N, C-alpha and C positions, 0 to 999 in steps of 0.2 A: 266171908259174908256168916252172919249167925242164922240159924234157923229160928224157928219159934220156940223150939224145944232148949235152946242153948247150945245146938252144934254148930260148928262150923262147919262151912262148906267152899271150898274153893271152885275157881272159876276160869276156866280161859276166854278171853274177851280180844275184840280185835283193838287195836290202839285206835284205829280211824272209826271208832263208833261216836266218838266225841266229835262233831260240825266243824269245831276251830281246829283240832290237829288234821281233820282231814281235808282243810281247805274249802268248807262251804256245804250247805246242806244237800246240794246236789251229788257231792262227793262222799258221802258219809256213807259207811256199811251200814247195812241193815238187818245183819245176822244178829239173831241172840246170843247172849253170852251162853256157854257150855258149862255144863258140871265138869269138873276135873276129873272126877272118880270115874266116871261113866266113861269119858274120851280115854283116859289112861288104859281102863280096860279093855275096849274095843281096842286101842293100839297094839297093845300087848297081844290081845287075841290074832290080829293080823301078822303081827311078826312072827308068833310061834308058827303059825300056819306056811308062812313063806320059808320058815327056816326046815319045815318038813318036805320042801319040796326042792331036791337038790337040781333039777331041770331050769326052775325059775333062778335060782342062786347063780346057777353058769350062764345062762341068760342075761342076769344083770351084769355079772362080773365082766363078757364081752362086751356089750354095750357102754360100760365105763372104760373099759381100755380099748374101744376104737373111737373115740373123742381124744382128739391129738387137741392140748394147748395151743395156744397159739403161739407162734415162735417170739423170744425175746428181741429180733429184731423188727418183726411188727408190731410188738408193743412200744418199742423206742421209738419208729415213726409217727407212731399216735400222737407220743408225749410230745415231739418236737415239733407238731403241727399244731398242737394246742400252745405251746409256747411260743410259737410263731404269731397265732392269732392275739396272745397277751402284750405280744410286742406291738403289735400293729395298732390294737386298741391304746397301748399307752402315748401313742404316737398322734394316736385321732384327739386323742383328751388333748397333750399338748397342744396341738394346733386349737383346738378350742378355747384354750387358757388364753393363748396369745390374742386369739377373737375377742373374745370378754375385756383383756386389757386394751384393745386397739380403740375397742367399742365404749371405752369410760366407763364400762360396768364394774370394775375392781381397781385399785389402788396399784400402784408398784410394790411396794412391801406385801401385800397378798399376792400378787403375781408372782415372785422370786419366793415366796413360801411354797406355794403350791409347785411351783417349778423347779423346785428341789427336791419335792417329794416325788415328783413325776420320774425326775432324772435317776433318784435312788431305786425306784421300783424297777425303771427299764434297765438300770446297771444289773442288778439280782436277776430278773429276768433273761437278759445276754448270756450272764456268767452261768444260769443255769443249764440255760440252749447249749452254751459251747462244750459243759461239763457232758452231757447227753449225747450232743454230737461226736465227742473223743470218744465215748462210750461205744458208740454205735458204730463207730470206725474201728476200733479195736474188736467188735465182736464179728464185724464182717471179715477182718484179717483172720482171724481164729486166734488172738492173743490173749 
């Protein structure tokens, strides 16, 4: 942004300041934009102050090293559950498609086209799930 005298000023701003991006006026960020030079100076001073206190650095290192990342097996189990839900949703969509055809709301060619798309999606999800399950089995056996 240019000042009155022609100087350029940089600002940090929240992306959710715009109501459209935030998802509504009630969810909009109400904080003002912050001059970048002032905030950069403040942050630099805080970092320098922290670096001059070795006990703070040691405490931070201890806190970070004590946090244990989630094991791979747990992450794979979560991903398998997500894929199971997607497969179930695809099956439910297939049943709704059959209901639409039986009630006469869509014609046979349209039903076949949509069913073919659903079958392809389900097949892809099933293949992903099988590959992930094999990876999880290999992880548990330690290979």
